[in-house]
C-alpha positions in Angstrom: 1.2 -11.5 0.1 -1.6 -12.8 2.8 -1.8 -11.3 6.1 0.5 -12.4 8.7 3.1 -12.3 6.2 6.4 -13.7 7.2 8.1 -11.0 5.3 9.0 -7.6 7.3 6.4 -5.0 6.0 8.2 -1.6 5.3 5.6 2.1 4.6 7.0 4.3 2.7 6.1 8.1 2.3 6.8 9.8 -0.4 8.2 7.7 -3.3 7.5 9.0 -6.7 11.2 10.6 -7.1 14.4 10.9 -5.3 15.0 8.9 -1.7 11.8 8.1 -1.3 12.0 5.9 -5.1 15.3 5.1 -4.3 14.8 3.6 -0.4 11.6 1.1 -1.7 13.7 -0.3 -4.6 16.9 -1.0 -1.8 13.9 -2.1 0.8 12.8 -4.3 -1.8 15.9 -5.6 -2.5 16.5 -6.4 0.7 13.7 -8.9 1.1 10.9 -6.9 2.6 7.3 -6.2 1.1 7.5 -2.6 0.7 4.6 -0.6 0.4 5.4 2.9 -1.2 3.1 5.5 -1.0 2.8 8.4 -3.0 -0.1 11.6 -3.1 -0.5 11.3 -6.7 -0.6 8.2 -8.3 -0.1 9.4 -11.9 3.7 10.3 -10.6 3.9 6.2 -10.1 5.7 5.1 -13.6 9.1 6.2 -12.7 8.9 4.0 -9.5 7.1 1.3 -11.9 9.7 1.2 -14.1 12.8 1.3 -11.4 10.9 -1.9 -9.5 11.1 -4.0 -13.1 14.4 -2.7 -14.0 15.9 -3.9 -10.3 13.8 -7.1 -10.8 11.8 -6.6 -6.9 7.6 -5.8 -6.6 6.3 -3.3 -4.7 3.1 -2.5 -3.5 1.9 1.2 -4.6 -0.5 2.6 -2.7 -1.8 6.4 -2.4 -1.1 8.1 0.4 -1.8 11.8 1.3 0.2 13.0 4.3 -2.1 15.9 4.9 -4.9 14.0 4.5 -6.1 12.3 7.9 -8.4 10.1 6.1 -6.4 8.9 3.4 -4.0 7.7 6.2 -6.2 6.0 8.1 -7.4 4.6 5.2 -3.9 2.8 3.7 -2.7 1.7 7.1 -6.0 0.0 7.2 -5.2 -1.6 4.3 -2.1 -2.6 5.3 -3.1 -4.0 8.3 -5.3 -5.8 6.5 -3.2 -7.2 3.6 -0.1 -7.9 5.3 -1.3 -8.0 9.3 2.0 -6.0 10.3 3.9 -2.9 9.5 7.5 -3.3 10.5 9.5 -0.3 9.4 8.0 3.0 8.9 9.9 5.3 6.7 8.5 9.1 6.7 10.3 10.8 3.8 7.4 12.9 2.4 8.8 16.7 2.5 8.5 20.0 0.6 11.5 22.5 0.5 10.5 26.4 0.6 13.3 29.0 -0.1 12.6 32.4 0.9 14.0 35.8 3.0 11.5 36.4 6.4 10.0 38.8 5.4 9.0 37.7 2.0 6.8 34.6 3.6 3.8 34.6 3.6 1.9 33.2 6.7 -0.2 30.5 4.6 2.9 29.4 3.0 4.3 28.9 6.6 1.3 27.0 7.4 1.7 24.6 4.0 4.9 23.8 4.2 4.5 22.8 8.7 1.6 21.0 7.1 4.0 19.1 4.6 6.8 18.3 6.7 6.0 18.1 10.3 2.1 17.3 10.7 1.8 15.0 8.1 5.0 13.0 9.9 2.8 13.2 12.8 -0.4 12.4 10.9 1.8 9.0 9.8 3.6 8.5 13.0 0.2 8.8 14.8 -1.9 6.0 12.3 1.0 3.7 12.6 2.9 3.5 16.1 -0.4 1.9 18.0 0.1 -1.0 15.8 3.9 -1.2 16.5 3.1 -1.1 20.3 0.7 -3.8 20.0 3.6 -5.5 18.6 5.9 -4.7 20.8 8.6 -4.1 18.0 9.0 -1.6 14.9 11.2 0.8 13.7 10.0 4.3 12.7 12.5 6.1 10.5 11.9 9.8 9.6 13.9 11.4 7.3 15.1 14.9 8.3 18.2 16.6 7.2 21.1 19.1 8.2 19.0 21.7 8.0 17.0 19.8 11.2 20.0 20.4 13.3 21.8 23.3 11.6 19.6 26.2 10.3 20.1 28.1 7.1 19.6 31.5 5.4 16.4 32.0 3.1 15.5 28.3 4.4 14.0 29.6 7.7 10.7 28.1 7.5 11.9 24.6 6.1 14.6 24.3 8.6 11.9 25.4 11.5 9.9 22.6 10.3 12.6 20.1 10.2 13.8 21.3 14.0 10.0 20.5 14.6 10.2 17.0 13.7 14.0 16.7 15.0 12.4 17.8 18.2 9.5 15.8 18.1 11.2 12.4 17.3 13.9 13.1 19.8 11.2 13.4 22.5 9.2 10.2 21.2 12.4 7.9 21.3 12.5 6.9 24.9 8.9 6.9 25.5 8.6 4.6 22.0 11.9 2.0 23.3 9.9 1.1 26.2 7.2 -0.6 23.4 9.9 -2.2 21.5 10.1 0.4 19.2 12.7 2.5 18.2 13.3 5.8 16.5 15.7 7.3 14.1 16.1 10.6 12.3 18.1 10.5 8.8 20.2 13.5 8.2 21.0 13.8 4.9 22.9 17.2 3.2 23.4 17.9 -0.6 21.4 14.5 -2.7 21.2 15.0 -6.0 17.0 15.2 -7.1 15.3 17.8 -7.7 15.4 19.5 -4.9 16.9 22.6 -5.8 14.9 22.8 -8.7 11.5 22.3 -6.5 12.8 24.7 -3.9 13.3 27.3 -6.7 10.5 26.8 -8.0 8.5 26.1 -4.6 9.7 29.5 -2.7 8.1 33.0 -2.4 7.1 34.1 -5.8 8.7 37.1 -7.3 6.5 39.9 -6.7 7.3 38.9 -2.8 11.2 39.4 -3.8 12.7 42.5 -1.4 15.2 44.0 -3.2 17.7 44.1 -0.1 18.0 40.5 -0.4 18.7 40.1 -4.1 22.4 39.7 -3.9 22.7 37.5 -0.7 19.7 35.2 -2.2 21.7 34.8 -5.9 25.1 33.7 -4.1 23.4 31.9 -1.7 21.8 29.9 -4.5 24.6 29.6 -6.0 26.6 28.1 -3.8 24.2 25.6 -2.8 24.0 24.4 -6.4 27.8 24.2 -6.1 27.5 22.0 -3.2 25.3 19.6 -4.7 27.4 19.1 -7.6 30.3 18.5 -5.8 29.5 16.8 -2.6 25.9 15.3 -3.3 25.3 12.2 -3.1 22.8 10.4 -5.0 19.4 8.9 -4.1 20.9 5.3 -5.0 23.6 5.8 -1.7 21.0 7.2 0.5 18.6 4.8 -0.3 20.8 1.8 0.8 22.2 3.5 3.3 18.7 3.7 4.9 17.4 0.0 3.8 20.8 -0.6 6.1 19.4 1.0 8.8 16.2 -0.8 8.8 17.8 -4.0 9.2 20.9 -3.4 11.2 21.9 -4.4 14.7 21.7 -1.2 16.1 19.9 1.9 15.2 21.0 5.0 16.5 19.0 8.1 17.2 20.4 10.3 14.6 22.0 8.9 11.3 24.1 11.5 9.2 24.2 10.1 6.1 27.6 11.2 5.3 31.2 12.3 6.4 30.1 16.0 5.0 27.2 16.0 7.2 28.8 14.9 10.5 31.5 17.3 10.2 28.7 20.3 9.7 26.8 19.5 13.0 29.7 18.4 14.7 30.0 22.2 15.0 26.9 22.2 17.1 28.1 19.5 19.3 31.5 21.7 20.1 30.4 24.8 20.2 27.7 25.6 22.8 27.0 29.7 22.1 26.5 28.5 18.2 28.9 30.9 17.4 30.8 28.7 14.9 27.4 27.9 13.3 26.9 31.3 12.8 30.2 32.1 11.3 29.5 29.3 9.0 26.7 30.4 7.8 27.6 34.0 7.5 30.5 32.8 5.1 28.4 31.9 2.4 26.6 35.5 2.1 28.5 37.9 0.2 29.2 41.5 2.3 26.3 43.9 1.8 27.9 47.9 0.4 
C-alpha cells in the first residue's frame, strides 16, 4: 500500500492478543489497512496466524505506548507509507489487582503509565494528522471499570476513570475539527485478562491478612462472571469494527446489555449508593 492510499488506515495498539488482536482481524476484514502494533514483536505469531486463517493482510509494527520515541517513529512511518490515519484504536493496557494498602507507589505509576499516559501519548501523536485532515476517529478501549469503581481494582479503575475524563473532555473540541471520539466499555471478556491480573497484582509478601477472605471471594465471583457472561474477543472486535465505520459514533459504547445495566446505576442514582450496594454485595461480611 502506497502513500495517499484510497483505503482507510487504522492504527491499533496492543494487538498481540485479546481484544486488540480480534479488532485487527475484524477491521482488516472490513476493508481497512490495519497497522497492528505491539510492544514485543516476539509475540506477533498469534496475530500472523489469525490473519492467515482470516485471509487478510496486516501490517505489524513495533510500538511501545510507554516510549515517546517509539510512538513518534511509528506514527511517522505510517504517514510516510500511507499518508493518513483514519482510525486510532487505543487498546494497549494492563490490569492490576490489589487492596489499596498493599500497593507500592512505583506499581501505581506503572499502571497509570500504561493505561493512561500511554493513551495520552499515542493520541497526542496522531491527533495533529487528523486535525489537519479534518477527519478521523479516535476509539479508546476503556472498561466498565472506567465508570464504576470495583473492589481491589482501585489503581486500574483510577487509570480508566482518568482516560474517560480525558476523552470526554477532548470530544467536543476534537469534533470542531471533524475528529470524533468514542470510549468503548467492555465488561467481562474471555481473554487472558483475569490470569494476567492474578499474575500482575500485588506480590504475596505485600498481602495483608485482613483482606484475604474478601480478596478470594471477589476473585471467585469475577471468574464466575467471566465464565457465565463473558464476551468473546471476536465479538468485541467485530463490535469495534462496526463502530469505526458506522454512520454515528457515540461518545460511549458499552459492548453488551450486561454492561449497560451496570453503568445505568450511576446515571439514575446520583447519590452513588446503588453502586456502593452493588459492590458491597460482592464481598463477604467480616466477623
